[in-house]
C-alpha positions, 0 to 999 in steps of 0.5 A: 902121277897115275890116276887110280882106276876103280872097278866096281860091281853093282846091281843094275838098279844101282848103276841106273840110279847113279846115272840118274844122279849124274844127270841131275847134277849135270842139269843143275850145273847147266842151268847155273851156267845158263843163269850166269850167262843170261841172268834169267831163271825159267824155273826155280832151282838152286844155283850152284856155287861156282866162280863163273858160267865157264866153271859151271859148264866144265863141271856139267861136262865132267858129269856128262862124260862120266855118265857117257863112260858108264853107259859105254861100259854097260853097252859092252 
């Protein structure tokens, strides 16, 4: 099955808002993974619903990869 590729045209301010949102979501999953690994919260946050720390890390990595791809395209 071939994945669909979308080409979007957005105002720069909206693209940077998307990047900020991706960063926030990735950070939430990174903190969740850390909590599931160590059992400690260094600051209050909502723990994401995942099966384990590995899943949380995988989701965070996906958000970071999308963020990096958008930044790569901006740089072109």
